[in-house]
N, C-alpha and C positions, 0 to 999 in steps of 0.2 A: 897516411893513405894517400895515393893518386893514381892516377892512368898513367900511361904510355902510349901513343897510336904514333901513326904518321899524318900526319895535320897536312890537309890539300887549302893552303890559302886562296882567299877569294881572288887574289892576281893570276891564278893559273899555275903556281909550281906546287910539290911537296916536298914538306921538311919532315925527316922519316925520326921516330923515334924521340917528340917531346915531350915533355912533362906536364901534365895537364894537374893541376889541383885546386880544389873546391877551397876560396878563401873566405867568401861569405854565404850568411843563411840569414832569414829573417821568417818569420810565422806570421802569418796574420789570420786571426782568428774572426769570422766573419758576424755568424750567428750562434754557434753552437759547436761542442767540441769534435763535429762531423765533419763539419765545413772548414777544416783549419787549410791552408795553402803556404805553400812554403817556396819561396823564392831563394834560389841561388845562383852565385856569380865562380866559375870557373877560369882561372889566369891560364895562361901557356908558357912555359919556360923552355927555353934548349935544354935544357938536361937537369936532372934534378940536383945536378953540383951547382950547376950557375944559381940556380935559386937558394942551395942554401950559402951559394958566398955573397948573395945577397943583391944581385942583376937582377933589372927590372923586367916582370914581363913583357913578350913583347903581341899579348893579344890577351881576348877575353872573351866571354859570351856568358849572357844570362840565360835561367831555365825558371820553370815555375812546374811544381808539379803538387796533386793532392797530400793528405799529408796521411800516410795509412796506416791505419792501430789494428787493421786484422790480423797483421802478422807476428805473432808473440817475438820471432826471433829478431825482428828488426825495429818492431815499434819502438822500441824507447833510444834507436839506434840512428837519431836523425841524419848523422854526417852519413851512415854506410846506406842508409835510404837515396840520400842526394847523390853517391855513388852509382847505384845501380840503375837510379832510372836515369842519370847520365850515359850510363851504358847502352841505352836503348834509344838514344837520341841519333838523328843523322850524322856521322862522321868518325862516332863513336863506337858504334858497334865493333868493331876489330881492335877495341883497344884491351890491355890486360893490367892488370892491378902492380901497381908496384909498392 
């Protein structure tokens, strides 16, 4: 799973159709099972093919979210939860599943 989107670079230009893939996840269970935070990192590639051919990412971002244990459909799929969260973040709201 990954996302495709038009990425607005910090330098002021837009890259169309980049491939954004979550490549790292970690959990922190602070006090109890109701207070679990998830940190994840998404990496950016020119295209899916570029990633498959071993090209290095040109950038990335990290995010933190609470683990959602209330939704039976996604509660055991941590990667899916991260992608759903990512699609709600600024710059990713118009992304499509890839």
